[in-house]
KOLROKOL-299900 format. One record per residue (C-alpha): x, y, z; residue number from 0. Coordinates in nm, 3 decimals, padded with zeros to 5 digits. Layout:
N
<X:X | Y:Y | Z:Z | n:NUM>
...
REM end
This chain:
218
<X:03.938 | Y:-03.721 | Z:06.157 | n:0>
<X:04.064 | Y:-03.603 | Z:06.496 | n:1>
<X:04.398 | Y:-03.516 | Z:06.343 | n:2>
<X:04.225 | Y:-03.314 | Z:06.065 | n:3>
<X:04.000 | Y:-03.138 | Z:06.312 | n:4>
<X:04.287 | Y:-03.050 | Z:06.536 | n:5>
<X:04.459 | Y:-02.873 | Z:06.248 | n:6>
<X:04.157 | Y:-02.658 | Z:06.151 | n:7>
<X:04.184 | Y:-02.298 | Z:06.252 | n:8>
<X:03.999 | Y:-01.977 | Z:06.185 | n:9>
<X:04.270 | Y:-01.878 | Z:05.938 | n:10>
<X:04.242 | Y:-02.209 | Z:05.749 | n:11>
<X:03.864 | Y:-02.181 | Z:05.717 | n:12>
<X:03.879 | Y:-01.820 | Z:05.599 | n:13>
<X:04.150 | Y:-01.903 | Z:05.349 | n:14>
<X:03.948 | Y:-02.193 | Z:05.207 | n:15>
<X:03.636 | Y:-01.980 | Z:05.171 | n:16>
<X:03.836 | Y:-01.706 | Z:05.003 | n:17>
<X:03.976 | Y:-01.963 | Z:04.760 | n:18>
<X:03.625 | Y:-02.081 | Z:04.657 | n:19>
<X:03.505 | Y:-01.723 | Z:04.619 | n:20>
<X:03.805 | Y:-01.638 | Z:04.407 | n:21>
<X:03.755 | Y:-01.940 | Z:04.185 | n:22>
<X:03.383 | Y:-01.870 | Z:04.152 | n:23>
<X:03.446 | Y:-01.506 | Z:04.069 | n:24>
<X:03.693 | Y:-01.601 | Z:03.798 | n:25>
<X:03.440 | Y:-01.839 | Z:03.646 | n:26>
<X:03.173 | Y:-01.567 | Z:03.646 | n:27>
<X:03.410 | Y:-01.317 | Z:03.490 | n:28>
<X:03.492 | Y:-01.567 | Z:03.218 | n:29>
<X:03.131 | Y:-01.580 | Z:03.093 | n:30>
<X:03.034 | Y:-01.215 | Z:03.147 | n:31>
<X:03.078 | Y:-01.018 | Z:02.823 | n:32>
<X:03.113 | Y:-00.647 | Z:02.787 | n:33>
<X:02.850 | Y:-00.448 | Z:02.600 | n:34>
<X:02.863 | Y:-00.481 | Z:02.220 | n:35>
<X:03.147 | Y:-00.732 | Z:02.243 | n:36>
<X:02.959 | Y:-01.002 | Z:02.048 | n:37>
<X:02.977 | Y:-00.920 | Z:01.678 | n:38>
<X:02.864 | Y:-01.100 | Z:01.364 | n:39>
<X:03.206 | Y:-01.268 | Z:01.340 | n:40>
<X:03.159 | Y:-01.412 | Z:01.689 | n:41>
<X:02.844 | Y:-01.601 | Z:01.590 | n:42>
<X:02.852 | Y:-01.919 | Z:01.387 | n:43>
<X:02.655 | Y:-01.891 | Z:01.063 | n:44>
<X:02.301 | Y:-02.017 | Z:01.094 | n:45>
<X:02.297 | Y:-02.020 | Z:01.474 | n:46>
<X:02.068 | Y:-01.721 | Z:01.543 | n:47>
<X:01.714 | Y:-01.859 | Z:01.553 | n:48>
<X:01.371 | Y:-01.695 | Z:01.558 | n:49>
<X:01.346 | Y:-01.764 | Z:01.931 | n:50>
<X:01.663 | Y:-01.558 | Z:01.987 | n:51>
<X:01.502 | Y:-01.240 | Z:01.851 | n:52>
<X:01.298 | Y:-01.005 | Z:02.066 | n:53>
<X:00.941 | Y:-00.932 | Z:01.956 | n:54>
<X:00.934 | Y:-00.664 | Z:01.684 | n:55>
<X:01.315 | Y:-00.662 | Z:01.675 | n:56>
<X:01.324 | Y:-00.673 | Z:01.294 | n:57>
<X:01.173 | Y:-00.350 | Z:01.161 | n:58>
<X:01.137 | Y:-00.203 | Z:00.813 | n:59>
<X:01.452 | Y:00.007 | Z:00.861 | n:60>
<X:01.656 | Y:-00.313 | Z:00.913 | n:61>
<X:01.542 | Y:-00.477 | Z:00.589 | n:62>
<X:01.722 | Y:-00.404 | Z:00.265 | n:63>
<X:01.498 | Y:-00.220 | Z:00.018 | n:64>
<X:01.349 | Y:-00.440 | Z:-00.256 | n:65>
<X:01.495 | Y:-00.755 | Z:-00.099 | n:66>
<X:01.161 | Y:-00.914 | Z:00.000 | n:67>
<X:00.974 | Y:-01.129 | Z:-00.249 | n:68>
<X:00.606 | Y:-01.230 | Z:-00.254 | n:69>
<X:00.702 | Y:-01.574 | Z:-00.118 | n:70>
<X:00.843 | Y:-01.404 | Z:00.195 | n:71>
<X:00.496 | Y:-01.289 | Z:00.303 | n:72>
<X:00.225 | Y:-01.482 | Z:00.479 | n:73>
<X:-00.058 | Y:-01.587 | Z:00.252 | n:74>
<X:-00.314 | Y:-01.308 | Z:00.217 | n:75>
<X:-00.091 | Y:-01.029 | Z:00.350 | n:76>
<X:-00.040 | Y:-00.875 | Z:00.007 | n:77>
<X:-00.405 | Y:-00.914 | Z:-00.076 | n:78>
<X:-00.572 | Y:-01.043 | Z:-00.389 | n:79>
<X:-00.823 | Y:-00.928 | Z:-00.646 | n:80>
<X:-01.104 | Y:-00.957 | Z:-00.392 | n:81>
<X:-00.941 | Y:-00.746 | Z:-00.120 | n:82>
<X:-00.708 | Y:-00.499 | Z:-00.291 | n:83>
<X:-00.864 | Y:-00.150 | Z:-00.307 | n:84>
<X:-01.036 | Y:-00.109 | Z:-00.641 | n:85>
<X:-01.362 | Y:00.030 | Z:-00.777 | n:86>
<X:-01.537 | Y:00.065 | Z:-01.112 | n:87>
<X:-01.849 | Y:00.273 | Z:-01.170 | n:88>
<X:-02.074 | Y:00.324 | Z:-01.471 | n:89>
<X:-02.206 | Y:00.659 | Z:-01.591 | n:90>
<X:-02.571 | Y:00.702 | Z:-01.690 | n:91>
<X:-02.672 | Y:00.885 | Z:-02.008 | n:92>
<X:-02.590 | Y:01.250 | Z:-01.942 | n:93>
<X:-02.684 | Y:01.554 | Z:-02.150 | n:94>
<X:-02.383 | Y:01.765 | Z:-02.249 | n:95>
<X:-02.412 | Y:02.126 | Z:-02.363 | n:96>
<X:-02.154 | Y:02.308 | Z:-02.577 | n:97>
<X:-01.842 | Y:02.440 | Z:-02.400 | n:98>
<X:-01.970 | Y:02.334 | Z:-02.058 | n:99>
<X:-01.757 | Y:02.115 | Z:-01.833 | n:100>
<X:-01.961 | Y:01.838 | Z:-01.675 | n:101>
<X:-01.843 | Y:01.608 | Z:-01.397 | n:102>
<X:-01.998 | Y:01.268 | Z:-01.459 | n:103>
<X:-02.170 | Y:01.088 | Z:-01.173 | n:104>
<X:-02.152 | Y:00.714 | Z:-01.131 | n:105>
<X:-02.482 | Y:00.563 | Z:-01.023 | n:106>
<X:-02.396 | Y:00.198 | Z:-01.080 | n:107>
<X:-02.108 | Y:00.016 | Z:-00.912 | n:108>
<X:-01.957 | Y:-00.276 | Z:-01.099 | n:109>
<X:-01.704 | Y:-00.333 | Z:-00.821 | n:110>
<X:-01.597 | Y:-00.165 | Z:-00.497 | n:111>
<X:-01.378 | Y:-00.362 | Z:-00.257 | n:112>
<X:-01.295 | Y:-00.085 | Z:-00.009 | n:113>
<X:-01.590 | Y:00.157 | Z:00.010 | n:114>
<X:-01.426 | Y:00.389 | Z:-00.240 | n:115>
<X:-01.752 | Y:00.509 | Z:-00.397 | n:116>
<X:-02.100 | Y:00.611 | Z:-00.286 | n:117>
<X:-02.408 | Y:00.610 | Z:-00.506 | n:118>
<X:-02.565 | Y:00.889 | Z:-00.300 | n:119>
<X:-02.288 | Y:01.107 | Z:-00.152 | n:120>
<X:-02.056 | Y:01.263 | Z:-00.413 | n:121>
<X:-02.132 | Y:00.986 | Z:-00.664 | n:122>
<X:-01.885 | Y:01.132 | Z:-00.913 | n:123>
<X:-01.590 | Y:01.041 | Z:-00.690 | n:124>
<X:-01.375 | Y:00.735 | Z:-00.641 | n:125>
<X:-01.170 | Y:00.792 | Z:-00.327 | n:126>
<X:-00.835 | Y:00.637 | Z:-00.233 | n:127>
<X:-00.872 | Y:00.454 | Z:00.102 | n:128>
<X:-00.494 | Y:00.429 | Z:00.157 | n:129>
<X:-00.191 | Y:00.615 | Z:00.027 | n:130>
<X:-00.016 | Y:00.457 | Z:-00.267 | n:131>
<X:00.008 | Y:00.419 | Z:-00.641 | n:132>
<X:-00.315 | Y:00.376 | Z:-00.837 | n:133>
<X:-00.400 | Y:00.301 | Z:-01.197 | n:134>
<X:-00.696 | Y:00.511 | Z:-01.308 | n:135>
<X:-00.900 | Y:00.468 | Z:-01.625 | n:136>
<X:-01.200 | Y:00.646 | Z:-01.774 | n:137>
<X:-01.389 | Y:00.611 | Z:-02.098 | n:138>
<X:-01.697 | Y:00.769 | Z:-02.251 | n:139>
<X:-01.907 | Y:00.669 | Z:-02.548 | n:140>
<X:-02.094 | Y:00.954 | Z:-02.715 | n:141>
<X:-02.431 | Y:00.956 | Z:-02.888 | n:142>
<X:-02.329 | Y:01.212 | Z:-03.150 | n:143>
<X:-02.054 | Y:01.186 | Z:-03.409 | n:144>
<X:-02.042 | Y:01.559 | Z:-03.475 | n:145>
<X:-01.803 | Y:01.799 | Z:-03.303 | n:146>
<X:-01.515 | Y:01.750 | Z:-03.062 | n:147>
<X:-01.539 | Y:01.557 | Z:-02.738 | n:148>
<X:-01.312 | Y:01.597 | Z:-02.436 | n:149>
<X:-01.254 | Y:01.363 | Z:-02.141 | n:150>
<X:-01.028 | Y:01.449 | Z:-01.846 | n:151>
<X:-00.940 | Y:01.267 | Z:-01.524 | n:152>
<X:-00.903 | Y:01.512 | Z:-01.235 | n:153>
<X:-00.782 | Y:01.472 | Z:-00.875 | n:154>
<X:-00.964 | Y:01.653 | Z:-00.595 | n:155>
<X:-01.151 | Y:01.866 | Z:-00.851 | n:156>
<X:-00.842 | Y:02.082 | Z:-00.906 | n:157>
<X:-00.553 | Y:01.876 | Z:-01.046 | n:158>
<X:-00.547 | Y:01.751 | Z:-01.404 | n:159>
<X:-00.412 | Y:01.395 | Z:-01.426 | n:160>
<X:-00.477 | Y:01.292 | Z:-01.785 | n:161>
<X:-00.702 | Y:01.375 | Z:-02.079 | n:162>
<X:-00.809 | Y:01.292 | Z:-02.430 | n:163>
<X:-00.989 | Y:01.470 | Z:-02.714 | n:164>
<X:-01.183 | Y:01.279 | Z:-02.977 | n:165>
<X:-01.277 | Y:01.457 | Z:-03.296 | n:166>
<X:-01.581 | Y:01.422 | Z:-03.517 | n:167>
<X:-01.625 | Y:01.097 | Z:-03.706 | n:168>
<X:-01.801 | Y:01.026 | Z:-04.033 | n:169>
<X:-02.012 | Y:00.729 | Z:-03.930 | n:170>
<X:-01.981 | Y:00.617 | Z:-03.568 | n:171>
<X:-02.001 | Y:00.818 | Z:-03.244 | n:172>
<X:-01.654 | Y:00.855 | Z:-03.095 | n:173>
<X:-01.522 | Y:00.702 | Z:-02.775 | n:174>
<X:-01.282 | Y:00.883 | Z:-02.542 | n:175>
<X:-01.052 | Y:00.661 | Z:-02.338 | n:176>
<X:-00.788 | Y:00.768 | Z:-02.084 | n:177>
<X:-00.559 | Y:00.569 | Z:-01.852 | n:178>
<X:-00.298 | Y:00.703 | Z:-01.613 | n:179>
<X:-00.100 | Y:00.614 | Z:-01.303 | n:180>
<X:-00.096 | Y:00.850 | Z:-01.004 | n:181>
<X:00.040 | Y:00.868 | Z:-00.652 | n:182>
<X:-00.250 | Y:00.944 | Z:-00.420 | n:183>
<X:-00.279 | Y:01.021 | Z:-00.051 | n:184>
<X:-00.550 | Y:00.860 | Z:00.158 | n:185>
<X:-00.866 | Y:01.063 | Z:00.098 | n:186>
<X:-00.769 | Y:01.188 | Z:-00.248 | n:187>
<X:-01.042 | Y:01.132 | Z:-00.505 | n:188>
<X:-01.066 | Y:01.121 | Z:-00.882 | n:189>
<X:-01.345 | Y:01.219 | Z:-01.120 | n:190>
<X:-01.419 | Y:01.211 | Z:-01.491 | n:191>
<X:-01.490 | Y:01.549 | Z:-01.652 | n:192>
<X:-01.629 | Y:01.586 | Z:-02.004 | n:193>
<X:-01.699 | Y:01.863 | Z:-02.254 | n:194>
<X:-01.831 | Y:01.874 | Z:-02.610 | n:195>
<X:-01.838 | Y:02.138 | Z:-02.879 | n:196>
<X:-02.200 | Y:02.058 | Z:-02.973 | n:197>
<X:-02.515 | Y:01.943 | Z:-02.798 | n:198>
<X:-02.486 | Y:01.571 | Z:-02.731 | n:199>
<X:-02.506 | Y:01.314 | Z:-02.451 | n:200>
<X:-02.305 | Y:01.026 | Z:-02.316 | n:201>
<X:-02.414 | Y:00.674 | Z:-02.400 | n:202>
<X:-02.462 | Y:00.376 | Z:-02.168 | n:203>
<X:-02.415 | Y:00.125 | Z:-02.448 | n:204>
<X:-02.192 | Y:-00.167 | Z:-02.356 | n:205>
<X:-02.085 | Y:-00.023 | Z:-02.019 | n:206>
<X:-01.820 | Y:00.176 | Z:-02.206 | n:207>
<X:-01.888 | Y:00.498 | Z:-02.014 | n:208>
<X:-01.712 | Y:00.430 | Z:-01.685 | n:209>
<X:-01.445 | Y:00.530 | Z:-01.433 | n:210>
<X:-01.223 | Y:00.283 | Z:-01.250 | n:211>
<X:-00.934 | Y:00.298 | Z:-01.004 | n:212>
<X:-00.719 | Y:00.021 | Z:-00.856 | n:213>
<X:-00.440 | Y:00.020 | Z:-00.597 | n:214>
<X:-00.115 | Y:-00.120 | Z:-00.733 | n:215>
<X:00.128 | Y:-00.069 | Z:-00.443 | n:216>
<X:00.290 | Y:00.183 | Z:-00.209 | n:217>
REM end
């Protein structure tokens, strides 16, 4: 020990420390990677786990369109018949006068899962709660077989979506029925508008006179 101590000098100590620093620096440099140097080819397949991803790292823009299937979503996320926006209303008997357009008002709700209809405020309307594609249907049973009968579905009281004309029948009062698909913005509403060529009225028989709308997707 005395021999080793006698050979230590300031230069030896400094040189030894410098050696350790140099070796440590080389080791650090060996594991420090430059920005964007790790590519897909550098990662073994199947090695990136959920824990390796930052919160909200995977966004809609990073997912291939139409690549997700229903099984990829958590149960209940896509909704079901009880929660998907849909409504169906029934029309009461309504007097119709010749060549007069009448917007039918729905006073009875058969279904309304998303507050799309009101019995008291604008009862003629079914309103889209979210933007998307909707299937819309309307039908009217008439009390008179004579004359022509028109049924239209309109959006926001200005835009014609679909329509149907039923002519006079020999024995039974006619039924108008219309179904269409439309892209609606949140807040858009639909209504059923009718007209007849002679005095008549709509019928409540069998709940045939109704308007319905259901959300089908974005």
